[in-house]
Every structure is written in C-alpha cells, then in structure tokens.
Backbone as JSON Lines, residues from 0, in Angstrom:
{"i":0,"aa":"M","n":[-4.68,-7.23,9.07],"ca":[-5.56,-6.15,8.07],"c":[-5.71,-4.75,8.8]}
{"i":1,"aa":"R","n":[-5.77,-4.88,9.86],"ca":[-5.84,-3.32,10.48],"c":[-4.61,-2.12,9.63]}
{"i":2,"aa":"F","n":[-3.2,-2.99,9.81],"ca":[-2.11,-2.55,9.7],"c":[-1.99,-2.0,8.08]}
{"i":3,"aa":"I","n":[-2.47,-3.5,7.72],"ca":[-2.63,-2.91,5.98],"c":[-3.34,-1.66,5.52]}
{"i":4,"aa":"T","n":[-4.73,-1.23,5.98],"ca":[-5.29,-0.1,5.95],"c":[-5.09,0.94,6.72]}
{"i":5,"aa":"K","n":[-3.94,0.99,7.86],"ca":[-3.22,2.25,8.09],"c":[-2.5,2.5,7.49]}
{"i":6,"aa":"F","n":[-1.41,1.2,6.98],"ca":[-0.27,2.04,5.74],"c":[-0.64,2.38,4.86]}
{"i":7,"aa":"I","n":[-1.56,1.84,4.22],"ca":[-2.14,2.6,2.64],"c":[-2.74,4.1,3.08]}
{"i":8,"aa":"L","n":[-3.57,4.28,4.22],"ca":[-3.72,5.88,4.65],"c":[-2.75,6.56,4.8]}
{"i":9,"aa":"R","n":[-1.62,6.09,5.36],"ca":[-0.51,7.03,5.75],"c":[0.43,7.03,4.38]}
{"i":10,"aa":"I","n":[0.1,6.83,3.33],"ca":[0.85,6.82,1.88],"c":[-0.38,7.62,1.42]}
{"i":11,"aa":"I","n":[-1.06,7.59,0.9],"ca":[-2.36,8.78,0.83],"c":[-2.01,10.11,1.51]}
{"i":12,"aa":"A","n":[-2.02,9.57,3.2],"ca":[-1.68,11.53,3.73],"c":[-0.75,11.36,3.53]}
{"i":13,"aa":"N","n":[0.38,11.1,3.13],"ca":[1.86,11.23,2.79],"c":[1.97,12.54,1.39]}
{"i":14,"aa":"A","n":[1.29,11.17,0.42],"ca":[1.49,12.58,-0.67],"c":[0.66,13.51,-0.91]}
{"i":15,"aa":"L","n":[-0.28,13.84,-0.36],"ca":[-1.22,14.61,-0.06],"c":[-0.68,15.76,1.08]}
{"i":16,"aa":"A","n":[0.21,15.89,1.77],"ca":[0.68,15.9,2.91],"c":[2.03,17.15,1.82]}
{"i":17,"aa":"I","n":[2.99,16.22,1.12],"ca":[3.41,16.32,0.38],"c":[3.27,17.84,-0.42]}
{"i":18,"aa":"F","n":[2.0,17.18,-1.14],"ca":[1.64,17.99,-2.57],"c":[1.56,20.06,-1.62]}
{"i":19,"aa":"I","n":[0.68,19.58,-0.42],"ca":[0.3,21.07,-0.45],"c":[1.28,21.88,0.2]}
{"i":20,"aa":"A","n":[2.57,20.83,0.61],"ca":[4.06,21.65,1.26],"c":[4.49,21.65,-0.25]}
{"i":21,"aa":"V","n":[4.11,21.44,-1.45],"ca":[5.48,21.98,-2.36],"c":[4.01,23.34,-3.03]}
{"i":22,"aa":"R","n":[3.2,23.22,-2.67],"ca":[1.92,24.56,-3.46],"c":[2.43,25.76,-2.34]}
{"i":23,"aa":"Y","n":[2.56,25.3,-1.36],"ca":[2.19,26.81,-0.32],"c":[3.66,26.93,0.35]}
{"i":24,"aa":"I","n":[5.19,26.08,0.87],"ca":[5.76,26.42,1.78],"c":[6.68,26.86,0.81]}
{"i":25,"aa":"H","n":[7.34,28.67,0.53],"ca":[8.13,29.38,0.35],"c":[8.74,30.78,0.94]}
{"i":26,"aa":"G","n":[9.69,30.52,1.2],"ca":[10.76,31.48,1.43],"c":[11.38,32.64,1.61]}
{"i":27,"aa":"A","n":[12.02,33.66,2.05],"ca":[13.41,33.73,1.36],"c":[14.76,33.21,1.54]}
{"i":28,"aa":"N","n":[14.67,32.15,2.42],"ca":[16.02,31.29,2.29],"c":[15.54,29.65,2.64]}
{"i":29,"aa":"F","n":[13.87,29.2,2.3],"ca":[13.94,28.05,1.84],"c":[12.84,27.76,1.25]}
{"i":30,"aa":"D","n":[12.62,26.77,0.97],"ca":[11.46,26.11,-0.26],"c":[11.86,24.79,-0.25]}
{"i":31,"aa":"V","n":[10.3,24.09,-0.71],"ca":[9.62,23.12,-1.1],"c":[9.6,23.38,-2.92]}
{"i":32,"aa":"S","n":[10.03,21.64,-3.79],"ca":[9.78,21.51,-4.81],"c":[9.9,20.14,-5.4]}
{"i":33,"aa":"F","n":[8.86,19.99,-6.02],"ca":[8.47,18.77,-6.66],"c":[8.36,18.29,-7.99]}
{"i":34,"aa":"T","n":[9.52,17.61,-8.85],"ca":[9.32,17.69,-9.87],"c":[8.79,16.5,-10.91]}
{"i":35,"aa":"G","n":[7.83,15.83,-9.74],"ca":[7.24,13.89,-10.7],"c":[5.77,14.36,-10.92]}
{"i":36,"aa":"D","n":[5.47,13.27,-11.12],"ca":[3.94,13.48,-11.1],"c":[2.98,12.64,-10.4]}
{"i":37,"aa":"L","n":[1.97,12.01,-9.91],"ca":[0.94,11.19,-9.11],"c":[1.88,10.16,-8.72]}
{"i":38,"aa":"V","n":[2.53,9.51,-10.22],"ca":[2.89,8.26,-9.47],"c":[3.8,8.07,-8.29]}
{"i":39,"aa":"D","n":[4.89,9.82,-8.73],"ca":[5.93,9.81,-7.82],"c":[5.24,10.45,-6.36]}
{"i":40,"aa":"Y","n":[3.89,11.43,-6.26],"ca":[3.83,11.77,-5.21],"c":[3.41,9.9,-4.24]}
{"i":41,"aa":"L","n":[2.84,9.27,-4.61],"ca":[2.8,8.16,-4.28],"c":[4.13,7.49,-4.03]}
{"i":42,"aa":"M","n":[4.65,7.18,-4.48],"ca":[6.64,6.7,-3.87],"c":[6.8,7.57,-3.09]}
{"i":43,"aa":"F","n":[6.72,8.72,-2.91],"ca":[7.03,9.28,-1.83],"c":[6.34,9.04,-0.3]}
{"i":44,"aa":"G","n":[5.47,8.91,-0.82],"ca":[4.35,8.58,-0.06],"c":[4.74,7.42,0.77]}
{"i":45,"aa":"V","n":[4.99,6.18,0.03],"ca":[5.4,4.47,0.44],"c":[7.26,4.74,0.85]}
{"i":46,"aa":"I","n":[7.74,5.76,0.54],"ca":[9.44,5.5,0.91],"c":[9.07,5.85,2.64]}
{"i":47,"aa":"L","n":[8.08,6.89,2.38],"ca":[7.74,7.57,3.9],"c":[7.39,7.22,4.87]}
{"i":48,"aa":"A","n":[6.22,6.44,4.43],"ca":[5.35,5.65,5.66],"c":[6.7,4.73,5.58]}
{"i":49,"aa":"L","n":[7.56,3.82,4.92],"ca":[8.11,2.3,5.4],"c":[9.52,3.61,6.31]}
{"i":50,"aa":"A","n":[9.98,4.63,6.36],"ca":[10.81,4.96,6.77],"c":[10.1,5.29,8.27]}
{"i":51,"aa":"N","n":[9.06,5.7,8.34],"ca":[8.09,6.19,9.91],"c":[7.99,4.75,10.15]}
{"i":52,"aa":"T","n":[7.63,3.33,9.49],"ca":[7.31,2.33,9.88],"c":[8.72,1.73,10.85]}
{"i":53,"aa":"F","n":[9.91,2.17,10.17],"ca":[10.68,1.02,10.5],"c":[12.1,1.86,11.32]}
{"i":54,"aa":"I","n":[11.99,2.92,10.64],"ca":[13.31,3.83,11.33],"c":[13.03,5.09,12.65]}
{"i":55,"aa":"R","n":[12.12,5.24,12.26],"ca":[11.32,6.31,12.68],"c":[11.37,5.63,14.78]}
{"i":56,"aa":"P","n":[10.66,4.88,14.94],"ca":[10.95,4.13,16.25],"c":[12.45,4.03,16.7]}
{"i":57,"aa":"I","n":[13.18,3.37,16.25],"ca":[14.95,3.2,16.41],"c":[14.8,4.76,17.53]}
{"i":58,"aa":"L","n":[15.0,5.42,15.98],"ca":[15.25,7.13,16.63],"c":[14.8,7.09,17.78]}
{"i":59,"aa":"K","n":[13.62,7.46,18.13],"ca":[12.58,7.34,19.25],"c":[13.16,6.99,20.22]}
{"i":60,"aa":"I","n":[13.61,5.48,20.04],"ca":[14.08,4.69,21.4],"c":[15.22,5.59,21.82]}
{"i":61,"aa":"I","n":[16.63,5.63,20.94],"ca":[17.62,6.38,21.14],"c":[17.7,7.84,21.41]}
{"i":62,"aa":"S","n":[16.81,8.22,21.16],"ca":[16.68,9.89,21.68],"c":[15.57,10.19,22.92]}
{"i":63,"aa":"A","n":[15.04,8.68,23.77],"ca":[14.07,9.4,24.37],"c":[14.51,10.34,25.43]}
{"i":64,"aa":"P","n":[16.25,10.17,26.07],"ca":[16.34,11.41,27.12],"c":[16.21,13.13,26.38]}
{"i":65,"aa":"L","n":[16.4,13.02,25.43],"ca":[15.78,14.32,25.01],"c":[14.45,14.37,24.67]}
{"i":66,"aa":"I","n":[13.95,13.26,24.27],"ca":[11.97,13.71,23.72],"c":[11.45,14.34,25.12]}
{"i":67,"aa":"F","n":[12.22,13.45,26.37],"ca":[11.76,13.38,27.67],"c":[11.9,15.37,28.41]}
{"i":68,"aa":"I","n":[13.35,15.42,27.96],"ca":[13.88,16.57,28.65],"c":[13.16,17.87,27.87]}
{"i":69,"aa":"T","n":[12.69,17.91,26.48],"ca":[11.98,18.76,25.74],"c":[10.73,18.81,25.62]}
{"i":70,"aa":"L","n":[9.99,17.64,26.56],"ca":[8.98,17.42,26.68],"c":[8.15,17.04,25.13]}
{"i":71,"aa":"G","n":[8.37,16.02,24.38],"ca":[7.81,15.95,23.26],"c":[8.41,16.85,22.18]}
{"i":72,"aa":"L","n":[8.85,17.65,22.38],"ca":[9.24,18.52,20.82],"c":[10.65,17.84,20.39]}
{"i":73,"aa":"F","n":[11.45,17.13,20.69],"ca":[12.38,16.76,19.75],"c":[11.7,15.91,18.82]}
{"i":74,"aa":"V","n":[10.78,14.86,18.88],"ca":[9.58,14.66,17.97],"c":[10.06,15.38,16.45]}
{"i":75,"aa":"I","n":[9.63,16.55,16.34],"ca":[9.96,17.3,15.11],"c":[11.24,16.79,14.72]}
{"i":76,"aa":"I","n":[12.12,17.19,15.18],"ca":[13.33,16.95,15.1],"c":[13.72,15.56,14.27]}
{"i":77,"aa":"I","n":[13.15,14.38,15.22],"ca":[13.22,13.37,14.74],"c":[12.22,13.03,13.29]}
{"i":78,"aa":"N","n":[11.49,13.73,13.07],"ca":[10.53,13.58,11.71],"c":[11.37,14.7,10.69]}
{"i":79,"aa":"A","n":[11.94,15.88,11.43],"ca":[12.65,16.18,10.33],"c":[13.47,15.46,9.64]}
{"i":80,"aa":"V","n":[14.13,14.22,10.18],"ca":[15.7,13.73,10.35],"c":[15.35,12.99,8.95]}
{"i":81,"aa":"I","n":[14.06,11.98,9.16],"ca":[13.24,11.09,8.28],"c":[13.37,11.95,7.23]}
{"i":82,"aa":"L","n":[12.75,13.04,7.31],"ca":[12.16,13.58,6.25],"c":[13.43,13.82,5.32]}
{"i":83,"aa":"F","n":[14.54,14.76,6.01],"ca":[15.65,14.74,5.25],"c":[16.46,13.91,4.45]}
{"i":84,"aa":"G","n":[16.33,12.07,5.32],"ca":[16.8,11.12,4.52],"c":[15.51,10.64,3.11]}
{"i":85,"aa":"V","n":[14.7,10.77,3.27],"ca":[13.7,10.73,2.31],"c":[13.81,11.59,0.76]}
{"i":86,"aa":"D","n":[14.33,12.7,1.6],"ca":[14.8,13.75,0.61],"c":[15.92,13.88,-0.36]}
{"i":87,"aa":"W","n":[16.88,13.14,0.48],"ca":[18.08,12.67,-0.13],"c":[18.1,11.34,-0.82]}
{"i":88,"aa":"F","n":[17.26,10.68,-0.56],"ca":[17.15,9.29,-1.2],"c":[16.11,9.52,-2.82]}
{"i":89,"aa":"F","n":[15.01,10.7,-2.36],"ca":[13.87,10.5,-3.9],"c":[14.58,11.85,-4.47]}
{"i":90,"aa":"E","n":[14.92,11.73,-5.73],"ca":[15.32,12.85,-6.5],"c":[14.58,13.73,-6.95]}
{"i":91,"aa":"A","n":[12.59,12.84,-6.84],"ca":[11.82,14.1,-7.2],"c":[11.56,14.81,-6.48]}
{"i":92,"aa":"L","n":[12.07,15.56,-5.13],"ca":[12.06,15.88,-4.26],"c":[13.41,17.09,-3.94]}
{"i":93,"aa":"S","n":[13.01,18.2,-3.67],"ca":[13.39,19.07,-3.49],"c":[13.69,20.22,-2.38]}
{"i":94,"aa":"I","n":[14.02,19.98,-0.89],"ca":[13.5,20.92,0.68],"c":[15.07,21.37,0.41]}
{"i":95,"aa":"T","n":[15.03,22.95,0.84],"ca":[15.99,23.58,1.36],"c":[15.95,24.78,2.61]}
{"i":96,"aa":"G","n":[16.59,24.43,3.46],"ca":[16.7,25.21,4.77],"c":[15.92,24.61,5.31]}
{"i":97,"aa":"F","n":[16.14,24.75,6.84],"ca":[15.87,23.97,7.65],"c":[14.0,24.3,8.23]}
{"i":98,"aa":"M","n":[13.49,25.7,7.92],"ca":[12.18,25.71,7.93],"c":[11.47,25.62,7.37]}
{"i":99,"aa":"G","n":[11.81,25.12,5.74],"ca":[11.59,24.28,5.06],"c":[11.06,22.69,5.35]}
{"i":100,"aa":"Y","n":[12.2,22.18,6.09],"ca":[12.16,21.03,6.63],"c":[11.01,21.04,7.87]}
{"i":101,"aa":"F","n":[11.0,22.38,8.46],"ca":[10.39,22.46,9.81],"c":[8.86,22.06,9.46]}
{"i":102,"aa":"W","n":[8.15,23.41,8.23],"ca":[7.11,23.38,8.0],"c":[6.3,21.92,7.03]}
{"i":103,"aa":"T","n":[7.36,21.64,7.24],"ca":[7.17,20.11,5.94],"c":[6.85,18.88,7.11]}
{"i":104,"aa":"T","n":[7.56,18.75,7.66],"ca":[6.88,17.83,9.03],"c":[5.39,18.41,9.57]}
{"i":105,"aa":"I","n":[5.6,19.8,9.45],"ca":[4.52,19.9,10.51],"c":[3.2,19.9,9.84]}
{"i":106,"aa":"I","n":[3.2,19.87,8.26],"ca":[2.22,19.95,7.36],"c":[2.02,18.21,7.14]}
{"i":107,"aa":"L","n":[3.45,17.15,7.31],"ca":[3.0,15.47,7.49],"c":[2.72,15.23,8.54]}
{"i":108,"aa":"A","n":[2.44,15.89,10.04],"ca":[1.81,15.28,11.16],"c":[0.53,15.87,10.73]}
{"i":109,"aa":"I","n":[-0.1,17.11,10.57],"ca":[-1.15,17.22,10.44],"c":[-2.36,16.58,9.95]}
{"i":110,"aa":"A","n":[-1.43,15.86,8.13],"ca":[-2.39,15.36,7.57],"c":[-2.5,13.96,8.04]}
{"i":111,"aa":"N","n":[-1.69,13.09,8.65],"ca":[-1.31,12.19,8.93],"c":[-2.37,11.63,10.07]}
{"i":112,"aa":"A","n":[-2.41,13.07,11.08],"ca":[-3.51,12.91,11.94],"c":[-4.69,12.88,11.87]}
{"i":113,"aa":"I","n":[-5.13,13.71,10.97],"ca":[-6.57,13.8,10.62],"c":[-6.85,12.84,9.8]}
{"i":114,"aa":"I","n":[-6.05,12.12,8.63],"ca":[-6.32,11.33,7.33],"c":[-6.57,9.73,7.96]}
{"i":115,"aa":"V","n":[-5.34,9.74,8.63],"ca":[-5.02,8.14,9.74],"c":[-6.0,8.4,11.05]}
{"i":116,"aa":"G","n":[-6.04,9.67,12.01],"ca":[-7.1,9.81,13.31],"c":[-8.33,9.21,12.61]}
{"i":117,"aa":"S","n":[-9.15,9.93,11.79],"ca":[-10.04,9.75,11.53],"c":[-10.7,8.61,11.06]}
{"i":118,"aa":"F","n":[-10.09,7.37,10.42],"ca":[-10.35,6.36,9.92],"c":[-9.93,5.19,11.54]}
{"i":119,"aa":"K","n":[-9.9,5.87,12.83],"ca":[-9.72,5.0,13.42],"c":[-10.7,3.94,14.1]}
{"i":120,"aa":"K","n":[-10.9,2.98,13.86],"ca":[-11.97,1.61,14.91],"c":[-12.29,2.27,16.25]}
{"i":121,"aa":"H","n":[-13.46,2.75,16.46],"ca":[-13.87,3.25,17.58],"c":[-14.93,1.91,17.9]}
{"i":122,"aa":"K","n":[-14.47,2.2,19.49],"ca":[-15.31,0.7,19.95],"c":[-16.52,1.14,20.93]}
{"i":123,"aa":"K","n":[-17.51,-0.28,20.58],"ca":[-18.61,0.57,20.68],"c":[-19.09,-0.46,22.45]}
{"i":124,"aa":"V","n":[-19.6,0.47,22.98],"ca":[-20.57,0.6,24.52],"c":[-21.3,-0.27,24.26]}
{"i":125,"aa":"E","n":[-21.34,-0.75,24.84],"ca":[-22.65,-2.2,24.84],"c":[-23.58,-1.9,26.46]}
{"i":126,"aa":"N","n":[-24.92,-1.58,26.24],"ca":[-25.06,-1.8,27.79],"c":[-25.76,-3.02,27.49]}
{"i":127,"aa":"E","n":[-25.41,-3.44,29.51],"ca":[-26.15,-5.12,30.36],"c":[-27.05,-4.58,31.2]}
C-alpha cells in the first residue's frame, strides 16, 4: 500500500514540476514547451514515474563508478537522460537545449523531494 501511495505522489509531483518548468524555463538557447491539457500532464507524470521506478535504478548501477567519482553529481545526468527519453516518447512535451533538460531535472527533483518527502511515515518513539 505504501508503494502505491508513493507512486501516486510521484505522478502528482512530476505533473506539477513539468507545469512549473513550462511556465518558467525559457532562455536564449533552451526552452520547455507543453501542448497538452491536464490529462496530458498526468500522463507525463505516469510515464516519468514508471521510467524512474524501473529504468533509473539500472542506470545508477551501471554508472556507479561515475556517480562515486563525481560525488553524486552524475545522478543529474542520469535524470536528464531519463527526461530525454520521456521527451522523445511523449509528443506533447518539447525540451530544447541541455540547459532546458538541466533546469527541468532540478525542478523535478525539488518537487519530488518536497511532495513525496513531506508524506513519509514518521516512526513514533515510545517511552517505556
């Protein structure tokens, strides 16, 4: 039951994060645009949550030495690669430029940390 709740929260966090990214990430050489509606935002959230659940752990295991050498910063590249794959698969989303992927990845990470992290189950400390 906990997995399903966390998965639904990730879907909502991903949809909200891509909405924020579309509104605020624009630059000279990069852009994030979305041509869908609310259902498309939720579908994007589902696809990204599935990719993060099944593909991301495999990529992290394969690139463990690079993650260790860069002190964890290579995880941003892994997340950008996953976002690139979802962007390629999902026609309503269009991200151009490496900085577009970078800033969208940062926004996705912050949104997931806030939304999913705030609903974690806290262990009660009992005094005996």
